[in-house]
PyMOL commands that place a pseudoatom at each C-alpha (Angstrom):
pseudoatom trace, name=CA, resn=UNK, resi=1, chain=A, elem=C, hetatm=0, pos=[0.000, 0.000, 0.000]
pseudoatom trace, name=CA, resn=UNK, resi=2, chain=A, elem=C, hetatm=0, pos=[2.807, 2.416, 0.841]
pseudoatom trace, name=CA, resn=UNK, resi=3, chain=A, elem=C, hetatm=0, pos=[4.297, 1.991, -2.663]
pseudoatom trace, name=CA, resn=UNK, resi=4, chain=A, elem=C, hetatm=0, pos=[0.957, 2.830, -4.266]
pseudoatom trace, name=CA, resn=UNK, resi=5, chain=A, elem=C, hetatm=0, pos=[0.747, 6.075, -2.288]
pseudoatom trace, name=CA, resn=UNK, resi=6, chain=A, elem=C, hetatm=0, pos=[4.307, 6.996, -3.275]
pseudoatom trace, name=CA, resn=UNK, resi=7, chain=A, elem=C, hetatm=0, pos=[3.472, 6.397, -6.926]
pseudoatom trace, name=CA, resn=UNK, resi=8, chain=A, elem=C, hetatm=0, pos=[0.311, 8.490, -6.828]
pseudoatom trace, name=CA, resn=UNK, resi=9, chain=A, elem=C, hetatm=0, pos=[1.702, 11.440, -4.893]
pseudoatom trace, name=CA, resn=UNK, resi=10, chain=A, elem=C, hetatm=0, pos=[3.375, 13.298, -7.825]
pseudoatom trace, name=CA, resn=UNK, resi=11, chain=A, elem=C, hetatm=0, pos=[0.279, 12.795, -9.964]
pseudoatom trace, name=CA, resn=UNK, resi=12, chain=A, elem=C, hetatm=0, pos=[-1.969, 14.178, -7.248]
pseudoatom trace, name=CA, resn=UNK, resi=13, chain=A, elem=C, hetatm=0, pos=[0.282, 17.196, -6.772]
pseudoatom trace, name=CA, resn=UNK, resi=14, chain=A, elem=C, hetatm=0, pos=[0.297, 17.802, -10.531]
pseudoatom trace, name=CA, resn=UNK, resi=15, chain=A, elem=C, hetatm=0, pos=[-3.507, 17.658, -10.584]
pseudoatom trace, name=CA, resn=UNK, resi=16, chain=A, elem=C, hetatm=0, pos=[-3.641, 20.394, -7.922]
pseudoatom trace, name=CA, resn=UNK, resi=17, chain=A, elem=C, hetatm=0, pos=[-0.863, 22.492, -9.488]
pseudoatom trace, name=CA, resn=UNK, resi=18, chain=A, elem=C, hetatm=0, pos=[-1.324, 22.231, -13.277]
pseudoatom trace, name=CA, resn=UNK, resi=19, chain=A, elem=C, hetatm=0, pos=[1.078, 25.133, -13.931]
pseudoatom trace, name=CA, resn=UNK, resi=20, chain=A, elem=C, hetatm=0, pos=[3.928, 22.692, -13.214]
pseudoatom trace, name=CA, resn=UNK, resi=21, chain=A, elem=C, hetatm=0, pos=[3.272, 21.244, -16.678]
pseudoatom trace, name=CA, resn=UNK, resi=22, chain=A, elem=C, hetatm=0, pos=[3.952, 24.579, -18.411]
pseudoatom trace, name=CA, resn=UNK, resi=23, chain=A, elem=C, hetatm=0, pos=[7.723, 24.319, -17.991]
pseudoatom trace, name=CA, resn=UNK, resi=24, chain=A, elem=C, hetatm=0, pos=[10.018, 21.957, -16.081]
pseudoatom trace, name=CA, resn=UNK, resi=25, chain=A, elem=C, hetatm=0, pos=[10.221, 23.234, -12.490]
pseudoatom trace, name=CA, resn=UNK, resi=26, chain=A, elem=C, hetatm=0, pos=[13.485, 24.439, -10.959]
pseudoatom trace, name=CA, resn=UNK, resi=27, chain=A, elem=C, hetatm=0, pos=[13.613, 24.028, -7.178]
pseudoatom trace, name=CA, resn=UNK, resi=28, chain=A, elem=C, hetatm=0, pos=[16.154, 25.061, -4.567]
pseudoatom trace, name=CA, resn=UNK, resi=29, chain=A, elem=C, hetatm=0, pos=[15.739, 22.732, -1.627]
pseudoatom trace, name=CA, resn=UNK, resi=30, chain=A, elem=C, hetatm=0, pos=[17.129, 23.051, 1.890]
pseudoatom trace, name=CA, resn=UNK, resi=31, chain=A, elem=C, hetatm=0, pos=[15.125, 20.331, 3.668]
pseudoatom trace, name=CA, resn=UNK, resi=32, chain=A, elem=C, hetatm=0, pos=[16.907, 17.278, 4.962]
pseudoatom trace, name=CA, resn=UNK, resi=33, chain=A, elem=C, hetatm=0, pos=[17.006, 14.412, 2.487]
pseudoatom trace, name=CA, resn=UNK, resi=34, chain=A, elem=C, hetatm=0, pos=[15.494, 12.041, 5.036]
pseudoatom trace, name=CA, resn=UNK, resi=35, chain=A, elem=C, hetatm=0, pos=[12.530, 14.303, 5.676]
pseudoatom trace, name=CA, resn=UNK, resi=36, chain=A, elem=C, hetatm=0, pos=[9.344, 12.669, 4.356]
pseudoatom trace, name=CA, resn=UNK, resi=37, chain=A, elem=C, hetatm=0, pos=[7.918, 15.898, 2.930]
pseudoatom trace, name=CA, resn=UNK, resi=38, chain=A, elem=C, hetatm=0, pos=[11.048, 16.509, 0.911]
pseudoatom trace, name=CA, resn=UNK, resi=39, chain=A, elem=C, hetatm=0, pos=[11.277, 12.985, -0.423]
pseudoatom trace, name=CA, resn=UNK, resi=40, chain=A, elem=C, hetatm=0, pos=[7.666, 12.684, -1.485]
pseudoatom trace, name=CA, resn=UNK, resi=41, chain=A, elem=C, hetatm=0, pos=[6.808, 16.226, -2.479]
pseudoatom trace, name=CA, resn=UNK, resi=42, chain=A, elem=C, hetatm=0, pos=[9.777, 18.171, -3.801]
pseudoatom trace, name=CA, resn=UNK, resi=43, chain=A, elem=C, hetatm=0, pos=[11.748, 15.330, -5.378]
pseudoatom trace, name=CA, resn=UNK, resi=44, chain=A, elem=C, hetatm=0, pos=[8.512, 13.890, -6.748]
pseudoatom trace, name=CA, resn=UNK, resi=45, chain=A, elem=C, hetatm=0, pos=[7.606, 17.181, -8.426]
pseudoatom trace, name=CA, resn=UNK, resi=46, chain=A, elem=C, hetatm=0, pos=[11.031, 17.443, -10.036]
pseudoatom trace, name=CA, resn=UNK, resi=47, chain=A, elem=C, hetatm=0, pos=[11.144, 13.833, -11.253]
pseudoatom trace, name=CA, resn=UNK, resi=48, chain=A, elem=C, hetatm=0, pos=[7.539, 13.751, -12.463]
pseudoatom trace, name=CA, resn=UNK, resi=49, chain=A, elem=C, hetatm=0, pos=[7.917, 16.974, -14.477]
pseudoatom trace, name=CA, resn=UNK, resi=50, chain=A, elem=C, hetatm=0, pos=[11.527, 16.614, -15.672]
pseudoatom trace, name=CA, resn=UNK, resi=51, chain=A, elem=C, hetatm=0, pos=[12.765, 19.571, -13.659]
pseudoatom trace, name=CA, resn=UNK, resi=52, chain=A, elem=C, hetatm=0, pos=[15.990, 20.526, -11.909]
pseudoatom trace, name=CA, resn=UNK, resi=53, chain=A, elem=C, hetatm=0, pos=[16.731, 20.274, -8.190]
pseudoatom trace, name=CA, resn=UNK, resi=54, chain=A, elem=C, hetatm=0, pos=[19.447, 22.348, -6.550]
pseudoatom trace, name=CA, resn=UNK, resi=55, chain=A, elem=C, hetatm=0, pos=[20.405, 21.421, -3.006]
pseudoatom trace, name=CA, resn=UNK, resi=56, chain=A, elem=C, hetatm=0, pos=[21.189, 24.224, -0.572]
pseudoatom trace, name=CA, resn=UNK, resi=57, chain=A, elem=C, hetatm=0, pos=[23.371, 23.090, 2.312]
pseudoatom trace, name=CA, resn=UNK, resi=58, chain=A, elem=C, hetatm=0, pos=[21.301, 25.217, 4.675]
pseudoatom trace, name=CA, resn=UNK, resi=59, chain=A, elem=C, hetatm=0, pos=[24.058, 27.403, 6.059]
pseudoatom trace, name=CA, resn=UNK, resi=60, chain=A, elem=C, hetatm=0, pos=[22.839, 30.931, 6.790]
pseudoatom trace, name=CA, resn=UNK, resi=61, chain=A, elem=C, hetatm=0, pos=[24.270, 33.838, 4.865]
pseudoatom trace, name=CA, resn=UNK, resi=62, chain=A, elem=C, hetatm=0, pos=[26.778, 36.023, 6.658]
pseudoatom trace, name=CA, resn=UNK, resi=63, chain=A, elem=C, hetatm=0, pos=[25.025, 38.888, 8.418]
pseudoatom trace, name=CA, resn=UNK, resi=64, chain=A, elem=C, hetatm=0, pos=[25.879, 42.365, 7.254]
pseudoatom trace, name=CA, resn=UNK, resi=65, chain=A, elem=C, hetatm=0, pos=[25.277, 45.563, 9.154]
pseudoatom trace, name=CA, resn=UNK, resi=66, chain=A, elem=C, hetatm=0, pos=[22.789, 47.928, 7.574]
pseudoatom trace, name=CA, resn=UNK, resi=67, chain=A, elem=C, hetatm=0, pos=[24.137, 51.400, 6.895]
for i in range(1, 67): cmd.bond("trace and resi %d" % i, "trace and resi %d" % (i + 1))
show_as sticks, trace
zoom trace
């Protein structure tokens, strides 16, 4: 049953977000790879629609003082 849900998830997301079919999506992702939302949602969107996934290592940008 779990495999069926994994297979259907990208299709269900695509049905709710049809604009993803206009052009391959480009995502920048910072979630942990083991996180269930990331694995099923973001990677699924990219694979299902032939997009590109960039992985951000999650380190914060250096703070700069405002002048």
